[in-house]
C-alpha positions as CSV (number, residue, x, y, z in Angstrom):
1,M,0.0,0.0,0.0
2,R,1.4,3.4,-1.0
3,T,0.9,5.9,1.8
4,A,1.7,9.6,1.7
5,V,1.7,12.2,4.5
6,Y,0.5,15.7,3.6
7,A,1.4,18.0,6.5
8,G,0.6,21.6,7.2
9,S,-0.9,24.0,9.7
10,F,-4.3,24.2,7.9
11,D,-5.1,27.4,9.9
12,P,-7.7,27.5,8.2
13,P,-8.0,24.9,5.5
14,T,-8.4,26.4,2.0
15,N,-9.5,25.2,-1.4
16,G,-5.8,24.9,-2.2
17,H,-5.5,22.3,0.6
18,L,-8.5,20.5,-0.8
19,W,-7.0,20.4,-4.2
20,M,-3.8,18.8,-2.8
21,I,-5.9,16.3,-0.8
22,E,-7.9,15.3,-3.9
23,R,-4.7,14.9,-6.0
24,G,-3.1,12.9,-3.2
25,L,-6.0,10.5,-3.1
26,E,-5.6,10.0,-6.8
27,M,-1.9,9.2,-6.5
28,F,-1.8,7.2,-3.3
29,D,-3.6,4.3,-1.7
30,R,-3.8,6.1,1.6
31,L,-3.3,9.8,2.4
32,I,-2.6,11.1,5.9
33,V,-3.4,14.8,6.3
34,A,-1.5,15.8,9.4
35,I,-1.7,19.0,11.3
36,G,1.8,19.9,12.6
37,S,2.4,22.2,15.5
38,N,5.0,25.0,15.4
39,P,5.5,26.5,18.9
40,S,6.7,29.8,17.4
41,K,3.4,30.3,15.5
42,S,0.2,31.6,16.9
43,Y,-2.9,30.0,15.5
44,S,-6.4,31.3,14.9
45,F,-8.1,27.9,15.3
46,S,-7.2,25.2,17.9
47,V,-5.8,21.9,16.7
48,E,-9.2,20.3,17.5
49,E,-11.0,23.0,15.4
50,R,-8.7,22.5,12.5
51,L,-9.1,18.7,12.7
52,D,-12.9,19.2,12.7
53,L,-12.7,21.7,9.8
54,L,-10.6,19.3,7.7
55,R,-13.0,16.4,8.4
56,A,-16.1,18.4,7.6
57,S,-14.4,19.7,4.4
58,T,-13.2,16.4,3.0
59,G,-16.1,14.1,3.7
60,N,-15.8,10.5,4.6
61,C,-13.2,8.5,2.7
62,E,-11.7,5.3,4.2
63,R,-8.4,6.0,2.4
64,L,-8.0,9.4,4.1
65,V,-6.7,9.9,7.6
66,I,-6.9,13.3,9.3
67,A,-4.4,13.5,12.2
68,H,-2.2,15.7,14.3
69,F,1.5,15.3,15.2
70,D,3.5,17.3,17.7
71,N,7.1,17.8,18.6
72,R,8.4,15.5,15.9
73,Y,10.1,15.9,12.5
74,L,7.8,15.3,9.6
75,V,10.0,12.4,8.3
76,D,9.9,10.8,11.7
77,Y,6.2,11.1,11.7
78,A,6.0,9.6,8.2
79,K,8.2,6.6,9.3
80,K,5.9,6.1,12.3
81,M,2.9,6.1,10.0
82,E,4.7,3.6,7.7
83,S,4.6,6.1,4.8
84,K,7.2,6.1,2.1
85,Y,6.0,9.5,0.7
86,I,5.7,13.1,1.8
87,L,3.3,15.2,-0.3
88,R,4.1,18.9,-0.6
89,G,2.7,21.8,-2.6
90,I,4.7,24.5,-4.4
91,R,3.0,27.8,-5.2
92,S,5.8,30.2,-5.7
93,P,9.6,30.5,-6.1
94,N,9.9,31.0,-2.3
95,D,8.0,27.8,-1.7
96,Y,10.3,26.0,-4.2
97,E,13.4,27.1,-2.4
98,Y,12.2,26.2,1.0
99,E,10.8,22.8,-0.1
100,R,14.0,22.0,-2.1
101,V,16.1,22.5,1.0
102,M,13.6,20.5,3.2
103,R,13.5,17.7,0.7
104,H,17.3,17.3,1.0
105,I,17.4,17.5,4.8
106,N,14.5,15.0,4.9
107,A,16.4,12.7,2.5
108,D,19.5,12.9,4.8
109,M,17.3,11.9,7.8
110,A,15.3,9.3,5.9
111,P,16.6,8.3,2.5
112,D,13.8,5.8,2.0
113,I,11.1,8.5,2.1
114,T,10.4,10.3,-1.2
115,T,9.0,13.8,-1.4
116,V,6.5,14.4,-4.1
117,F,5.8,18.0,-5.2
118,L,2.6,19.2,-6.8
119,M,1.9,22.6,-8.3
120,P,-1.7,23.8,-8.0
121,P,-3.5,25.3,-11.0
122,R,-3.3,29.0,-11.6
123,D,-6.6,29.9,-10.1
124,I,-5.6,28.7,-6.6
125,A,-1.8,29.0,-6.9
126,E,-1.6,32.1,-4.6
127,L,-4.0,30.7,-2.0
128,S,-2.7,30.3,1.5
129,S,-4.1,30.2,5.0
130,S,-2.3,33.5,5.8
131,M,-3.9,35.1,2.8
132,I,-7.4,34.0,4.0
133,K,-6.7,35.5,7.4
134,S,-5.6,38.8,5.9
135,L,-8.7,39.0,3.8
136,T,-11.1,38.2,6.6
137,G,-12.6,41.1,8.6
138,P,-13.1,44.2,6.5
139,A,-16.6,45.1,5.2
140,G,-17.6,42.7,2.4
141,W,-15.0,40.1,3.4
142,E,-17.6,37.3,3.0
143,E,-17.9,37.7,-0.8
144,T,-14.2,37.7,-1.3
145,V,-13.3,34.8,1.1
146,R,-16.2,32.5,0.3
147,R,-14.6,31.5,-3.1
148,Y,-11.3,30.4,-1.5
149,V,-12.4,28.2,1.4
150,P,-14.7,25.1,1.8
151,E,-18.2,25.8,3.2
152,P,-17.4,24.5,6.7
153,V,-14.5,26.9,7.0
154,F,-16.5,29.8,5.7
155,D,-19.2,29.0,8.3
156,A,-16.5,28.9,11.1
157,L,-15.1,32.3,9.9
158,A,-18.6,33.8,9.7
159,A,-19.5,32.5,13.2
160,R,-16.6,34.5,14.5
161,G,-17.9,37.6,12.6
162,G,-14.8,37.6,10.4
163,S,-12.6,38.3,13.5
164,L,-9.5,36.1,13.7
């Protein structure tokens, strides 16, 4: 069974994340979408809220696992989950440089794990959780943000009155 781990903060999940998840499910027998924690980051949604938002946004698929890992390198988590692949998205030259370096470091730590890169289509290539957070709040934010996030995420943002 070919298993991949797709990790990120998912704060909040976006349509770009969903695109990656859909492509991952096309490529792999099992996809683990894992929320990682970075102690130097502050989050708008708790880990439990992000897990719930991902589950609500992806529906029920027995080949998809939504999980959380903490205080562990991604390659170590992938090994623990018996995954031979790490799935990563590249949206920009900055993403490419960061991911290129991380791919080499990960290969040094776990040469048997392959990093697979996907580039999203143009209409969602600039999409990030940070961008969503920056668009949320000003008058009329709903119309702008709605097109970039799954419905459960939009509902969670609206429940907060657009305040993150």
